[in-house]
N, C-alpha and C positions, 0 to 999 in steps of 0.2 A: 157458745151462745155469742158469748161476746166476740171471738174472730169470725162470726159469721155477719155479726153487723158491721166490723171494719172490712170485709170481703165485699159485701155488698155496696158499701159506700166510696170504695176504691173502684167498683164497676159504675157506679153512678157516674163518679169524676170522668172515667175512660169515656162513658158512652156521652157524656155531655161534650169532649174534647171531639170525639167521632162526630156528633151533630155538627159542631162548628166548623171541622174540616169539609164536610159534605156539603153544608150549607154556603160556605166560602167558595167551594167549586162551581156549585151552580150560580151563584151571584157573578161569576166571573166568565161564564160560557162564553159571551159575546165578547169578551175581551182581546182583541188582537195580540197574538203571540203568546198568550198566557199559558202557563204549563200547570198541570194537576198536581194537587196535594195529595200525598198517600200516607194514610195514619198506620201505624202497626203497634201492638202492645207485646209484652212478654207476661209471662206469670211470676208471681215473688216466689221464693225460696220455700222449700219444704222442709218440715219440722221432722226428722227420725222418719224419714218415708211416709210421712202421713200426708194429711190435706195440705193445699197450699196456703198461701197468706194474702190472696187476691190477685188482682192485675196491678203491673208495674207501671210507670210512668210513661206515656207514648212517646213514639218516635215519627216524626213527620217530616218526609223527603218528598223531594219533585220527581215527577216524572218527566222525562224530556223525552218522551217518543215522539214521533213527527205528526204535527197537527195537519190538518188538510189545508190546501193552497186553494185560495178563493182570487177570483179576477176581479179587479175594481176598475180597470181601464184609465188608472191613475199613474203616471209616468214616474212619481216620485216613490210609489210602493214597491217594494223588494219583498221576496219571501226567500227563505234559504230551504231548500230541498235536501236533506241529509245533514250531516254534523258541523255542529258549531254556532257561531253567535256570531251578531253584529258587535262593534267595539264604538262606543259613544264616550265622549268627555267631557265632563262639567268645566266651561271656560272659567268659571270664577274659583274653583279649587282646584283645577287640572286633573281631579280625580278620573280613572277611567272606568268604566261599568260596561257590561255586556247584555244584550239583549236579543230576543227572536223578533221583537215586533218591528217591522221594517217601514212602517210609514212614518216616511220621512217628508222633509219640505225644504225648500230653497229660501234662505234669509236675504235681507234686503242688499246685502254685499256680495251675493251668490255663493255663500258657503253652505251645504248640505248638513242639516241640523234635523234631529227628531223633535216630536211635540214638545218635549219638555226644555227646547232651547240648546239640547246638548250636540256637540260636534261631531258629527259622523265621520270616523275615521278611516283611513285607507291611505291610497298613494296617488299623490298628484302628478300630472303628465308633466314630462321635460321636452323640451325641443332639441331634436338631436341635430338636424341642420337645416339651414337655409338656402337656397340657390336663387338668387335675386339678379335682375338686369341693372337694378341700382341700389341704393343701400335701403330699399325698403325691407323690413323683418315682418311685416303682419299685413295682411289683407284689407285694404280701403274697400271705400265704396265705388272707386274707379276700375277696379277689378271685376269687371261684369261679363266677362268671358270664361267659363267654366272648362276647365281642360283635364284634370281627373282627380279622382279620390278615390283611395284604395286603403284597405285594413289587411297588414301582413302581419300573423302569426308566428314568430320564429322560435326557436327552442330556450333563447334567452330573455327574449323580450316580443311586445306586441306593438307594432308601428302604425301609424297614421300617414299616410302619403297626400298632401292635396296641392292641386297646383292651376293658378287662374292667370289671367292675362287681362290687360286692358283692350278695348275693342281695336283689334287688328284691322278689321275690317273697312274702319275708317280712317284709319291712318297708313293705310299700305299705299305706296307709290311704285311706278317704274325705277327698277334698279338697274346699275350696271349700263355697260355701251355695246354696241352690237359686236357681236362675237366674244365678248370678254363677260362672260357669266351674265347674260342680259335676261331678266324677266319682268314682264309686265307685272301691274299691281294684281291682275287676278290670279297669274301664277303663283305670287308671292302668297297669296290668300291661301291657295290650294294647296300649297306645299305644307302651311301652319295645319290644314286639316287634316294631310296626309301623315303628319308626324305626330298629330294628336292622335290619332287613330293607333299608329305604331306604340305611342307613349301606353296608353290603356290597354294594348295587347301585351304589352311586357310586363306590367303590373298584373294581368290575369295568370301569366304564365307564373311570375314569382309567389303570389297566391297560392298557387297549386302545388309547389314545391319551393316554400319558403328557406328550405335552409340548405339551397342547392350552391354548390361551388362557385364562387364570385369570380368571372370573367368578363372582361370589357369587352364589348362588340366595337369592330371597327368597318371601316366603308368600302365597297365595291368601288375600283375606279378602272376605268378603261382608256387605253391611248390607241388611236386609229393613225398609222404616218401614211399622209398621201405625198410622196416625195415629188412628183411630178404634176401637182394639181394644177401648175400654172399652165401646163401645154395640154390638160386634160379638158379644161374648164375655158373655151374660146368662143362659142356659139350656143344659142337658143337652143340647138338639140343636145345640149349636154347638160348632164346632172350627174349629182351625188346623192345617195340613198343608204337605207339600212334599214332594220328591223330591230327595235329596240321593245322588246317583249313581243307583244302582238301587235304595235303600233308601228307602220310605214312611215319613216321619215323622208321626205323626197324634197330636193331644193333642185330646180331648174337655174342654168346660167343668168346671173342677172349683174349688168355692168361690166364687171370683170371678174377674173379667179375668186381673189379676196376677198369681195363682197358677198360673192357666191357663197364661199364656205363660213363665212361671219354670218348669213342669213341661215344656212344649215345650223351652226351651234346653237342660234338662237331660236329654231324650230325645236330642236332638243331641249334647252333649257325652258320650253312653254310647257313642256310635259310635267305632270304632278311628279314630284318626287324626284327629280333631274335637273342638274345645270351641265352647262357645257363651255367651252372656250376653244380658240382656235390659236394656235401660234404659226404664223405665218413664216418665222425664219426656217423651221424644221420641217413644216407642212403637218404638225401634229394636233389632231382632233382630241381632247381631253373630254370624257364624258364621268360626271361625278354621281353617283348614287347619293343621294342626300337622307336616307333610311338607313341606318346603322344595322348592321346585322341582315340587310336584305340584297340578294342576289339576283340581277336580271338579265337574261341570256340576251346579247346583241348578235344576230345573224346576218346573213346576206350582204354586209357593205361592200358598196361597189362604187366608184367613179367612173361613169360611162361602164366600160364592160372590165375593167380593172380593179383588183381587189387590193386595199392597203395592207400594209402590216398591222397586226393586230396584238396588242398586250393586255392581258386582263390580269390585275390583283382582285381575288376574290375578297370578300366581305367576311369576316367570322361573326357568327351570331351570338357568341357571348352567353353567358349564363349568371342566374342570382341576381344580387344586388348591384353589380357593377353593370351588366346588361341594362337593367332599369334606368341607370343613371347616364349610360349611356346614351339612351332614348329620350330621357329629361332634358341632357344638353343640346341635343340636336334640336329638340322643339323651342329650346330658350333661343337659340341661335335664329331660327326662322321665324320667331315672334319678333325678335331685337330687329331683324331684315324688314320686317312690316311696320318698324318705327314704333312699336308698341312697348309696353313693359310686361315682364315675365316675373313671377314670384310661385316658388316650390319650398313647401314647409313639410319636414318630416319631424313628427315628434312622436312619444311614446311612452311606456311603462314596462318595468321588468317583467318576467315571466312569472305566474302565481307561485311555482315552488321553490321559492326562496326559504331558506333554513330556518330564517329570523322572520320577526314581525318587525317592519318597519314603517310606521306609523305618521301619517300628518294630515291635517284638515284638507278638504277636497272642493276646489270651487267652481262654479260652473258658468261663469261668465268668460267668453272668449277675449274680453278685453283684460281681464285682469290675468288669465293665462298667458296672455302676449300673440293669439294667432291674428286675432281680427281688430280692426278699431271702431267696430259696431258689434251689436247683439243682437238678437232675433233669432232664435235656436229652437230645435226642440229637444227633449231628453230621450233618450233609450238606454237599455243596459243589456248586454249580452249573458250569455249562462255562465259565464265564469267572473261575473260581477263587473265587467268594465264598462264604464259610463262614457256614452257616446252624444257629441252632441251634433244635430246635424242643422244646417244653415244653406237653403238652397239645394244645391246638387252636390254639395261638400259635406263630408263626415270627420269629426273630429273625435279623437280620443280625450277625454277630459281626466281621466282617472280611473282608478279600479276603487270598490267597497271591499275593504279587507273583512275577514272573518276568522275567529279563533275558536279554539278548542282546550280543553283542559283534561289532563291527566285524571281528575277525580270531581266531574261534573257536579255531584251529589253534596259535595262539601261547598260548593259556590254559597254565598251568603245573599238570601234574597233582599232586596232593599225597596220594593215597592215599586209601581208603576213599571212592572216587566222589567227590571233592572236586576242584574245580581254584579256582585264584586267579588274578587278572587279573595281565597283564604290563603293561609299556609298548607292548611289540607288539602285544597283544591291543585296546587301546584300553579306554575305560570303559565300565562297565556300562549297558545302555540300556533304557528300558521294553519289554519284550516282550509286555504283558497282552494288545494286539491281535493277536497273531502266532500264537495257539495257542489250543488248548482244553484245560483241565483236566478229566481223566475221573476221575471220583468211584469210591471203593470197587475201586482197581486200582492195578497197578504197571506200568511200563515196565520189560521183563525185558532181558537183555543182546542188543546186535545181533549178535553174533557166531554164527555158523554151525557147528556141530560139523562137518559133513560137509568144508566148505571148510577149516577149521584143519587136519583131519588131512591133507588134500591138502598143504596148505604145508607141514606137519610131514615128510611122506614126501617131497616136492619137496626140502627143504632136508637131509635125511638122504642123498638120492641126490647131492645137491650136494657137501655133506662128503666122499662117498666119493669123487666124483670128483675133486675137490681132491686128496687124500689121493693117489690115484693119479697125479696130475700130479707130486706131491712125490718120490714112489719113483721115477717115469719119469725126471726129471730128475737123480736122483740116481743111477740106472744110467747115464745118461750121462756122468756126471761121474767115475765110477767107470772107465768104459772110457777117457775122455779120459786121465784118469792114468795108466792101465797102459799106454796106447800111448806116454807120453811117458816113462816108466821104464824100456820094455823095450828 
């Protein structure tokens, strides 16, 4: 009878704990990233194979199963789909904590933080290379002409490539002299546009095959030797012509043979993507294709009815990053020919498959990163946690939010505010960036089911009532026994 009292009492304590856990779960049902507490009990030891000694102390563990993903349309909200935790650091103590709550914000200095003011950890982007027509290393407000923007994901890193120029349409002038790579201002601008298109096409090729072997592109050059041009070009009926691709270029006799050949070269130079010069001493007309890797057929060259001697050096298309850089350098030259300034910046971060966690704070201001002299950006995140800053038509990598997992996540210590700390039993944090997907503009809601929580609450309540009844029953037995002994 005395054992029945103690058994019932242990059951009351257990039921009370179950009510506390169930009510706490229900209270946190709308808490972002909250994980359900699960309580379990075990029976006490048995004596000589007889009845038990009640219920043992409870064991409370977190259930880390996936919660639902809720769209918030907030660029600073991230949700983990899969395994792992976001990593945050208390700036005052430098202690690291782990959380599934990804409702972040940007501090006044541009640092990514959580609602507690803790710093969100990850990788900050690093500038890989800068190609500039002067000593400028960051985009200023004078760089008004967008040239290119691309994100390249390679085996060992992800790179953003951005290029801009000052307004070449306003600074371009006629360049060169007749017969010696002469170009009108209109032709200079046209060449910039052609090389801009070529650069973007090469970037698209690299995006589709980012780990291709790197081979630089070369330029096509054609030499046509008119050894007897002085005798061929003598009157208004004489002419020199050729087909450059589908373009027919023809020049009739003008003034004298040399003037005629110089003007012929000028007409070729006026075509988009070409330049030409004439060597009067050898009678050689040189045609240079300004687009690296591009070969254009030159056909039916004649001076009156005579054909020149043709020597063609074909271009090599190239591949990989070197091909892209060849296109970039050609565009740089064209922009400078237009008396404008060119700037191309490559910046990036290592691939997510790193063996260890290397963590730092992430700043979201281009001025602090060193990519631009002014801010005014919008934030987005890719599914592998890469933070992207878009400014106009250019998109830059700012960094990546890192995630971590533990060999024994059940041994993490709950610290409140949806934060957990590592323990000796949990093991050290390991890189989880390849084990999950980071969903943008979303948060992970609590993994608690209200209906299940209410059901557990009712069960705990009934268990409490039943254990109370066992105490009162044992008490009645005890009273009866005492009364029998004293009677």
